[in-house]
C-alpha positions in Angstrom: 0.3 0.0 -0.2 2.7 2.1 1.1 4.6 1.6 -2.5 1.3 2.6 -4.2 0.7 5.6 -2.3 4.4 7.0 -3.1 3.7 6.3 -6.7 0.6 8.3 -6.9 2.4 11.1 -5.4 5.4 11.2 -7.7 3.1 10.7 -10.7 0.9 13.8 -9.2 4.1 16.2 -8.7 5.3 15.4 -12.2 2.4 16.9 -13.8 1.0 17.5 -17.2 3.8 17.0 -20.1 4.3 20.7 -21.1 3.2 21.1 -24.6 4.3 23.9 -27.3 1.1 26.1 -27.9 1.0 27.4 -31.7 -1.9 29.8 -32.5 -3.3 30.2 -36.4 -4.3 32.9 -38.1 -4.4 32.5 -42.1 -6.1 35.2 -44.4 -7.5 34.4 -47.5 -8.8 36.6 -50.6 -12.6 38.0 -50.6 -13.1 38.1 -46.8 -12.0 34.6 -46.0 -10.1 34.0 -42.7 -9.2 30.9 -40.5 -8.1 30.6 -37.1 -6.9 27.7 -35.0 -4.7 26.1 -32.2 -2.4 23.3 -32.1 -0.4 21.7 -29.7 2.5 19.3 -29.8 5.1 18.0 -26.8 7.6 20.8 -25.8 10.6 18.9 -26.5 9.1 18.9 -30.2 10.3 22.8 -30.3 13.9 22.0 -31.8 12.4 19.6 -33.9 13.1 20.2 -37.7 9.5 19.3 -38.5 6.3 18.5 -36.8 4.0 16.3 -38.6 0.5 15.3 -38.1 1.5 12.4 -35.9 3.2 14.7 -33.6 0.4 17.1 -32.8 -1.6 16.4 -29.5 -4.6 19.0 -30.2 -5.5 20.6 -33.3 -8.6 23.0 -34.4 -9.5 25.2 -36.7 -12.4 27.8 -37.9 -12.9 29.0 -41.0 -14.6 32.6 -41.6 -16.3 34.9 -44.2 -16.6 38.7 -43.2 -16.3 37.5 -39.5 -19.1 34.9 -40.0 -18.3 31.5 -38.6 -18.3 29.0 -41.8 -17.4 25.8 -40.2 -15.0 23.9 -37.9 -12.3 21.2 -37.8 -10.5 19.1 -35.4 -8.3 16.0 -35.1 -10.1 14.7 -32.3 -13.6 14.4 -33.9 -12.1 13.9 -37.2 -13.6 10.7 -39.7 -11.1 7.5 -39.7 -10.9 8.7 -43.6 -10.6 12.4 -43.0 -7.7 13.9 -44.9 -5.3 15.0 -42.5 -1.6 16.1 -43.4 0.1 18.8 -41.7 4.0 20.1 -42.1 5.2 22.8 -39.5 8.5 24.5 -39.0 9.1 24.8 -35.1 12.1 26.7 -35.2 10.3 29.2 -38.0 6.8 29.2 -36.8 6.0 28.4 -40.4 3.8 26.1 -42.5 5.5 25.2 -45.3 3.2 25.5 -48.7 3.8 25.1 -52.2 6.6 22.5 -52.2 8.6 23.6 -49.8 9.0 20.2 -48.4 10.0 17.1 -50.3 6.9 14.8 -50.4 3.3 15.1 -52.3 1.5 17.0 -49.6 2.0 20.3 -47.8 -1.3 21.1 -45.6 -4.3 19.1 -46.2 -6.4 19.7 -43.0 -10.2 18.0 -43.6 -9.0 19.0 -47.6 -7.2 16.7 -50.0 -5.2 18.2 -52.9 -8.9 18.7 -54.7 -10.1 20.4 -51.3 -13.7 18.8 -52.4 -13.3 15.6 -49.6 -15.0 17.4 -47.0 -18.0 16.0 -46.2 -21.6 17.4 -46.4 -21.7 20.2 -43.5 -17.7 20.1 -43.0 -15.2 22.5 -43.5 -11.3 22.1 -44.2 -8.2 24.1 -45.3 -5.6 22.7 -48.5 -2.3 24.3 -49.3 -0.5 22.5 -51.8 0.6 23.6 -55.4 -2.8 25.4 -56.8 -3.5 27.1 -54.0 -4.3 27.8 -50.2 -8.1 27.5 -50.0 -11.1 26.5 -48.2 -13.1 23.4 -48.4 -17.0 23.6 -47.4 -19.2 20.5 -47.7 -17.5 18.5 -50.5 -17.2 22.1 -52.5 -14.1 23.6 -53.1 -14.4 27.3 -52.3 -12.3 29.0 -55.0 -12.8 32.8 -54.3 -11.1 32.0 -50.8 -7.8 30.7 -52.4 -4.5 32.4 -52.3 -1.4 31.9 -54.3 0.6 28.5 -53.3 3.8 30.5 -52.2 2.2 32.8 -50.0 3.6 32.2 -46.4 2.0 31.2 -43.9 3.3 32.1 -40.3 1.8 30.8 -37.0 1.6 32.9 -33.8 3.0 32.0 -30.3 -0.1 34.4 -28.5 -3.9 33.7 -28.8 -6.0 35.3 -32.0 -9.5 35.3 -32.9 -11.0 36.2 -36.0 -11.0 39.8 -35.7 -7.5 40.4 -34.9 -6.5 37.9 -37.5 -8.1 39.9 -40.2 -6.4 43.3 -38.3 -2.9 43.5 -40.8 0.0 42.9 -39.1 2.1 46.2 -37.9 5.6 45.7 -39.1 8.5 48.2 -38.9 11.8 48.4 -40.3 14.9 47.8 -37.5 17.0 50.4 -38.0 20.5 50.2 -37.2 
């Protein structure tokens, strides 16, 4: 009994495994935007590449002019739903347009045709043709941006309103 109690105390003292938090803000064309959130084990922050196999929490929401179009998350995904994710943690960057070897860049409930999200579902695709949305099994062409458009993550929480505000950039003088 004493050994069991000691093991329980040691387990509680260890606490939860630390996770790296990544916030997603994507701006498409014609008023389309997407926010999201993902986690992966903290010890992978220095890994050269994170894939869907490393991600423990993932959810996205798509908008048109601030109105929610749909949401998707890995926890409730259908077994046959497309789920490809590539992420460079050091650069806080999702590679697009063939920046990595292999046939896929990003497929979050949307394959290369952006047509495989089921009725009532939302998805995102980034490949060699465009970065764009899928809604109820239909490619949302007006959402698309050129495939080479940079797609960076944030390290702070973001919502649809703050995502749609252009980032303020300044030149470093010196």
